C-alpha positions as YAML, in Angstrom:
chain: A
units: angstrom
residues:
- id: 1
  name: MET
  ca: [-146.16, -67.01, 80.65]
- id: 2
  name: PRO
  ca: [-143.52, -69.77, 80.81]
- id: 3
  name: LEU
  ca: [-140.06, -69.33, 82.24]
- id: 4
  name: PHE
  ca: [-137.57, -69.54, 79.39]
- id: 5
  name: LEU
  ca: [-134.21, -71.24, 79.83]
- id: 6
  name: SER
  ca: [-132.40, -69.11, 77.30]
- id: 7
  name: SER
  ca: [-128.86, -69.09, 76.00]
- id: 8
  name: PHE
  ca: [-126.74, -68.73, 72.93]
- id: 9
  name: PRO
  ca: [-126.28, -72.30, 71.65]
- id: 10
  name: ARG
  ca: [-123.71, -74.46, 73.43]
- id: 11
  name: SER
  ca: [-123.62, -72.40, 76.61]
- id: 12
  name: GLY
  ca: [-124.77, -74.95, 79.19]
- id: 13
  name: ASN
  ca: [-128.53, -74.90, 78.66]
- id: 14
  name: THR
  ca: [-128.87, -78.69, 78.76]
- id: 15
  name: LEU
  ca: [-126.63, -78.89, 81.82]
- id: 16
  name: LEU
  ca: [-128.85, -76.42, 83.66]
- id: 17
  name: ARG
  ca: [-131.92, -78.48, 82.72]
- id: 18
  name: GLN
  ca: [-130.22, -81.53, 84.23]
- id: 19
  name: MET
  ca: [-129.50, -79.61, 87.43]
- id: 20
  name: LEU
  ca: [-133.11, -78.44, 87.71]
- id: 21
  name: HIS
  ca: [-134.35, -81.98, 87.22]
- id: 22
  name: ALA
  ca: [-131.81, -83.55, 89.59]
- id: 23
  name: GLY
  ca: [-132.30, -81.02, 92.37]
- id: 24
  name: TRP
  ca: [-135.91, -79.93, 92.13]
- id: 25
  name: GLY
  ca: [-137.51, -82.62, 89.98]
- id: 26
  name: LEU
  ca: [-138.43, -79.97, 87.40]
- id: 27
  name: ALA
  ca: [-139.39, -81.17, 83.95]
- id: 28
  name: SER
  ca: [-138.87, -78.81, 81.02]
- id: 29
  name: GLY
  ca: [-139.69, -78.57, 77.35]
- id: 30
  name: SER
  ca: [-138.08, -76.96, 74.35]
- id: 31
  name: VAL
  ca: [-139.16, -74.61, 71.60]
- id: 32
  name: PHE
  ca: [-137.28, -76.94, 69.25]
- id: 33
  name: SER
  ca: [-138.87, -80.18, 68.10]
- id: 34
  name: VAL
  ca: [-137.19, -83.52, 68.77]
- id: 35
  name: ASP
  ca: [-134.63, -81.89, 71.02]
- id: 36
  name: LEU
  ca: [-131.63, -83.81, 72.45]
- id: 37
  name: GLY
  ca: [-131.57, -86.28, 69.55]
- id: 38
  name: ASP
  ca: [-132.09, -89.92, 70.49]
- id: 39
  name: ASN
  ca: [-129.90, -89.86, 73.60]
- id: 40
  name: LEU
  ca: [-132.44, -91.41, 75.96]
- id: 41
  name: PRO
  ca: [-130.24, -91.19, 79.10]
- id: 42
  name: LEU
  ca: [-129.75, -87.47, 78.44]
- id: 43
  name: ILE
  ca: [-133.48, -86.98, 77.79]
- id: 44
  name: ARG
  ca: [-134.27, -88.63, 81.11]
- id: 45
  name: ALA
  ca: [-131.53, -86.78, 82.98]
- id: 46
  name: SER
  ca: [-132.80, -83.45, 81.64]
- id: 47
  name: GLY
  ca: [-136.43, -84.12, 82.55]
- id: 48
  name: HIS
  ca: [-137.24, -83.38, 78.91]
- id: 49
  name: ILE
  ca: [-140.89, -83.43, 77.85]
- id: 50
  name: GLU
  ca: [-141.58, -83.43, 74.11]
- id: 51
  name: LEU
  ca: [-144.42, -80.94, 73.75]
- id: 52
  name: CYS
  ca: [-147.15, -81.13, 71.12]
- id: 53
  name: ARG
  ca: [-147.31, -78.72, 68.21]
- id: 54
  name: VAL
  ca: [-150.41, -77.79, 66.24]
- id: 55
  name: MET
  ca: [-151.07, -75.64, 63.20]
- id: 56
  name: VAL
  ca: [-153.15, -72.51, 63.84]
- id: 57
  name: ASP
  ca: [-153.91, -70.19, 60.91]
- id: 58
  name: GLY
  ca: [-151.03, -71.69, 58.96]
- id: 59
  name: ALA
  ca: [-148.48, -71.24, 61.75]
- id: 60
  name: GLU
  ca: [-147.10, -73.84, 64.13]
- id: 61
  name: ARG
  ca: [-147.99, -73.29, 67.77]
- id: 62
  name: LEU
  ca: [-146.36, -74.99, 70.74]
- id: 63
  name: LEU
  ca: [-148.75, -76.42, 73.34]
- id: 64
  name: ASN
  ca: [-147.49, -76.07, 76.90]
- id: 65
  name: PRO
  ca: [-150.55, -76.69, 79.10]
- id: 66
  name: HIS
  ca: [-148.53, -77.18, 82.29]
- id: 67
  name: ASP
  ca: [-146.43, -74.05, 81.76]
- id: 68
  name: LEU
  ca: [-143.15, -75.95, 81.82]
- id: 69
  name: PRO
  ca: [-139.89, -74.03, 81.63]
- id: 70
  name: LEU
  ca: [-138.85, -73.87, 77.97]
- id: 71
  name: LYS
  ca: [-135.38, -74.15, 76.52]
- id: 72
  name: THR
  ca: [-134.71, -71.65, 73.74]
- id: 73
  name: HIS
  ca: [-131.88, -70.20, 71.72]
- id: 74
  name: LEU
  ca: [-134.19, -67.79, 69.90]
- id: 75
  name: LEU
  ca: [-134.37, -64.07, 70.61]
- id: 76
  name: PRO
  ca: [-137.00, -62.74, 73.03]
- id: 77
  name: GLN
  ca: [-140.34, -61.87, 71.45]
- id: 78
  name: PHE
  ca: [-142.00, -59.81, 74.17]
- id: 79
  name: ALA
  ca: [-140.83, -57.40, 76.87]
- id: 80
  name: ASP
  ca: [-142.47, -59.53, 79.55]
- id: 81
  name: ASP
  ca: [-140.63, -62.71, 78.56]
- id: 82
  name: ARG
  ca: [-139.18, -64.19, 81.76]
- id: 83
  name: ALA
  ca: [-135.94, -66.11, 81.58]
- id: 84
  name: ILE
  ca: [-133.01, -67.70, 83.27]
- id: 85
  name: TYR
  ca: [-130.19, -66.76, 80.94]
- id: 86
  name: ILE
  ca: [-127.17, -69.07, 80.75]
- id: 87
  name: LEU
  ca: [-124.03, -67.20, 79.75]
- id: 88
  name: ARG
  ca: [-120.74, -68.66, 78.51]
- id: 89
  name: ASP
  ca: [-117.60, -67.04, 77.14]
- id: 90
  name: GLY
  ca: [-118.66, -66.44, 73.54]
- id: 91
  name: ARG
  ca: [-115.42, -67.75, 72.11]
- id: 92
  name: ALA
  ca: [-115.91, -71.12, 73.79]
- id: 93
  name: ALA
  ca: [-119.58, -71.19, 72.80]
- id: 94
  name: CYS
  ca: [-118.72, -70.50, 69.14]
- id: 95
  name: VAL
  ca: [-116.16, -73.31, 69.05]
- id: 96
  name: SER
  ca: [-118.60, -75.71, 70.71]
- id: 97
  name: LEU
  ca: [-121.33, -74.79, 68.20]
- id: 98
  name: TRP
  ca: [-118.87, -75.41, 65.36]
- id: 99
  name: HIS
  ca: [-118.23, -78.88, 66.80]
- id: 100
  name: PHE
  ca: [-121.97, -79.48, 67.21]
- id: 101
  name: TRP
  ca: [-122.59, -78.65, 63.55]
- id: 102
  name: GLN
  ca: [-119.64, -80.89, 62.71]
- id: 103
  name: GLY
  ca: [-117.93, -78.23, 60.64]
- id: 104
  name: SER
  ca: [-120.85, -77.74, 58.23]
- id: 105
  name: VAL
  ca: [-120.73, -74.03, 59.11]
- id: 106
  name: SER
  ca: [-117.34, -72.37, 59.42]
- id: 107
  name: LEU
  ca: [-116.14, -71.01, 62.73]
- id: 108
  name: GLU
  ca: [-115.74, -67.61, 61.08]
- id: 109
  name: GLU
  ca: [-119.41, -67.61, 60.03]
- id: 110
  name: ILE
  ca: [-120.51, -68.46, 63.57]
- id: 111
  name: VAL
  ca: [-118.35, -65.72, 65.05]
- id: 112
  name: LYS
  ca: [-119.79, -63.18, 62.59]
- id: 113
  name: GLY
  ca: [-123.36, -64.22, 63.41]
- id: 114
  name: GLN
  ca: [-124.12, -65.70, 60.01]
- id: 115
  name: THR
  ca: [-126.43, -68.31, 61.53]
- id: 116
  name: PRO
  ca: [-130.09, -68.23, 62.64]
- id: 117
  name: PHE
  ca: [-128.96, -67.13, 66.11]
- id: 118
  name: GLY
  ca: [-127.01, -64.01, 65.16]
- id: 119
  name: THR
  ca: [-123.87, -62.96, 67.00]
- id: 120
  name: TRP
  ca: [-123.16, -64.03, 70.54]
- id: 121
  name: SER
  ca: [-123.11, -60.37, 71.58]
- id: 122
  name: ASP
  ca: [-126.45, -59.47, 69.99]
- id: 123
  name: HIS
  ca: [-128.09, -62.53, 71.50]
- id: 124
  name: LEU
  ca: [-126.85, -61.79, 75.00]
- id: 125
  name: LEU
  ca: [-127.75, -58.11, 74.85]
- id: 126
  name: ALA
  ca: [-131.20, -58.80, 73.40]
- id: 127
  name: TRP
  ca: [-132.13, -61.01, 76.34]
- id: 128
  name: THR
  ca: [-130.53, -58.96, 79.10]
- id: 129
  name: GLU
  ca: [-131.90, -55.65, 77.81]
- id: 130
  name: ARG
  ca: [-135.30, -56.62, 76.38]
- id: 131
  name: ALA
  ca: [-136.57, -59.39, 78.69]
- id: 132
  name: GLN
  ca: [-137.05, -59.97, 82.39]
- id: 133
  name: ILE
  ca: [-134.03, -61.93, 83.58]
- id: 134
  name: GLU
  ca: [-134.87, -63.83, 86.74]
- id: 135
  name: LEU
  ca: [-131.34, -65.18, 87.07]
- id: 136
  name: LEU
  ca: [-128.11, -64.86, 85.08]
- id: 137
  name: VAL
  ca: [-126.14, -68.10, 85.29]
- id: 138
  name: ARG
  ca: [-122.56, -68.32, 84.10]
- id: 139
  name: TYR
  ca: [-121.43, -71.64, 82.67]
- id: 140
  name: GLU
  ca: [-117.96, -71.06, 84.06]
- id: 141
  name: GLU
  ca: [-119.44, -70.73, 87.55]
- id: 142
  name: ILE
  ca: [-121.46, -73.93, 87.16]
- id: 143
  name: ILE
  ca: [-118.17, -75.72, 86.51]
- id: 144
  name: SER
  ca: [-115.97, -73.96, 89.08]
- id: 145
  name: HIS
  ca: [-118.38, -72.90, 91.86]
- id: 146
  name: PRO
  ca: [-121.64, -74.84, 91.42]
- id: 147
  name: GLY
  ca: [-122.73, -74.00, 94.96]
- id: 148
  name: ASN
  ca: [-123.12, -70.35, 93.98]
- id: 149
  name: VAL
  ca: [-125.41, -71.33, 91.11]
- id: 150
  name: VAL
  ca: [-127.42, -73.61, 93.37]
- id: 151
  name: GLY
  ca: [-127.89, -70.66, 95.72]
- id: 152
  name: GLY
  ca: [-129.39, -68.55, 92.96]
- id: 153
  name: LEU
  ca: [-131.67, -71.38, 91.84]
- id: 154
  name: THR
  ca: [-132.76, -71.92, 95.44]
- id: 155
  name: ASN
  ca: [-133.90, -68.31, 95.61]
- id: 156
  name: LEU
  ca: [-136.17, -69.03, 92.63]
- id: 157
  name: PHE
  ca: [-137.41, -72.54, 93.31]
- id: 158
  name: GLY
  ca: [-136.89, -73.08, 97.02]
- id: 159
  name: PRO
  ca: [-134.56, -75.58, 98.69]
- id: 160
  name: PRO
  ca: [-133.60, -78.51, 96.44]
- id: 161
  name: LEU
  ca: [-134.99, -81.95, 97.20]
- id: 162
  name: ALA
  ca: [-131.81, -83.72, 96.05]
- id: 163
  name: ASP
  ca: [-128.31, -82.84, 94.84]
- id: 164
  name: PRO
  ca: [-128.50, -80.43, 91.87]
- id: 165
  name: THR
  ca: [-124.78, -80.87, 91.17]
- id: 166
  name: ALA
  ca: [-125.05, -84.61, 90.47]
- id: 167
  name: PRO
  ca: [-125.14, -84.06, 86.67]
- id: 168
  name: LEU
  ca: [-121.64, -82.60, 86.82]
- id: 169
  name: ARG
  ca: [-120.39, -86.03, 87.84]
- id: 170
  name: ASP
  ca: [-122.36, -87.80, 85.09]
- id: 171
  name: ARG
  ca: [-121.01, -85.75, 82.17]
- id: 172
  name: ALA
  ca: [-118.35, -88.22, 81.07]
- id: 173
  name: ASP
  ca: [-120.82, -91.11, 80.93]
- id: 174
  name: LEU
  ca: [-123.36, -89.09, 78.95]
- id: 175
  name: ALA
  ca: [-120.64, -87.92, 76.55]
- id: 176
  name: THR
  ca: [-119.69, -91.50, 75.70]
- id: 177
  name: ARG
  ca: [-123.32, -92.23, 74.79]
- id: 178
  name: ASP
  ca: [-123.71, -89.28, 72.45]
- id: 179
  name: GLY
  ca: [-120.70, -87.04, 71.90]
- id: 180
  name: ARG
  ca: [-122.77, -84.30, 70.29]
- id: 181
  name: TRP
  ca: [-125.23, -82.76, 72.77]
- id: 182
  name: VAL
  ca: [-122.78, -83.64, 75.54]
- id: 183
  name: ARG
  ca: [-119.12, -83.65, 74.56]
- id: 184
  name: GLU
  ca: [-116.09, -84.75, 76.48]
- id: 185
  name: ARG
  ca: [-114.22, -81.88, 78.07]
- id: 186
  name: SER
  ca: [-111.87, -80.13, 75.69]
- id: 187
  name: ASP
  ca: [-110.00, -76.84, 75.38]
- id: 188
  name: TRP
  ca: [-111.70, -74.45, 72.94]
- id: 189
  name: ARG
  ca: [-108.40, -72.62, 72.48]
- id: 190
  name: THR
  ca: [-107.09, -75.57, 70.47]
- id: 191
  name: HIS
  ca: [-109.25, -74.30, 67.59]
- id: 192
  name: TRP
  ca: [-108.70, -70.59, 68.24]
- id: 193
  name: SER
  ca: [-106.19, -68.09, 66.88]
- id: 194
  name: GLU
  ca: [-105.27, -64.43, 67.12]
- id: 195
  name: ALA
  ca: [-107.08, -63.81, 63.83]
- id: 196
  name: LEU
  ca: [-110.27, -65.40, 65.20]
- id: 197
  name: ASP
  ca: [-109.90, -63.41, 68.39]
- id: 198
  name: ASP
  ca: [-109.70, -60.17, 66.38]
- id: 199
  name: LEU
  ca: [-112.73, -61.22, 64.33]
- id: 200
  name: PHE
  ca: [-114.67, -62.14, 67.45]
- id: 201
  name: MET
  ca: [-113.95, -58.81, 69.13]
- id: 202
  name: HIS
  ca: [-114.92, -56.91, 65.99]
- id: 203
  name: HIS
  ca: [-118.39, -58.48, 66.02]
- id: 204
  name: ASN
  ca: [-118.93, -59.18, 69.72]
- id: 205
  name: ALA
  ca: [-117.08, -56.55, 71.74]
- id: 206
  name: PRO
  ca: [-120.21, -54.75, 73.11]
- id: 207
  name: ALA
  ca: [-121.33, -57.72, 75.22]
- id: 208
  name: PHE
  ca: [-117.88, -59.20, 75.79]
- id: 209
  name: ASP
  ca: [-116.49, -55.99, 77.24]
- id: 210
  name: ARG
  ca: [-119.49, -55.71, 79.55]
- id: 211
  name: PHE
  ca: [-119.72, -59.29, 80.79]
- id: 212
  name: TYR
  ca: [-116.09, -60.42, 80.44]
- id: 213
  name: PRO
  ca: [-113.96, -57.34, 81.18]
- id: 214
  name: GLN
  ca: [-111.18, -59.72, 82.17]
- id: 215
  name: PRO
  ca: [-111.26, -62.66, 79.75]
- id: 216
  name: PRO
  ca: [-111.15, -66.04, 81.55]
- id: 217
  name: ALA
  ca: [-108.42, -67.43, 79.28]
- id: 218
  name: PRO
  ca: [-106.11, -66.02, 76.61]
- id: 219
  name: PRO
  ca: [-106.43, -67.28, 73.04]
- id: 220
  name: ARG
  ca: [-104.06, -69.97, 71.84]
- id: 221
  name: ARG
  ca: [-103.04, -70.49, 68.23]
- id: 222
  name: ALA
  ca: [-104.80, -73.30, 66.40]
- id: 223
  name: CYS
  ca: [-102.93, -76.54, 66.00]
- id: 224
  name: PRO
  ca: [-101.39, -77.01, 62.55]
...
């Protein structure tokens, strides 16, 4: 059974893969085909391996003979699914996903879960309540206190062989090469409003109240 690297989209999954590769030399795959676009530096930095897919009884099956950790944004399928779950403030994740889809899906639709991934709250609760979470990693902690995250990863994989935090210093360079999978730092609140905050809480309060009882940052009205 592989170890899933699971998250709601745009929550730091790729950054964690970079840290695992930089610190422990761990390669990883993805349940999604042709992941990370054509950003070769990011593919290399993430230790990404494009896994083969075959058709079995009319259904596509992913071949993972070396049991690599697998990135996923899908919901857990089995109670014994093992995962590192990467958690990010759902408001920031929704705005980042809206940017990633380049506005083809409205921010309101993403907040309400009208995408293949459902609501941020349902996704988070499905993984934390129905799967075996080996480690819960907060994106905000990766950014502000990466040493704490490295400590948790060390408990799973042993002492790192190199610096797992090196990818944090390479973000700007990778962003200039792509701008989609890795974006330059920005403030999600620029695209937020009180109305969006009310809508988000209506659809996502169960997980938000549990995991963010004190929100990291207040909403700011969208720019005109």
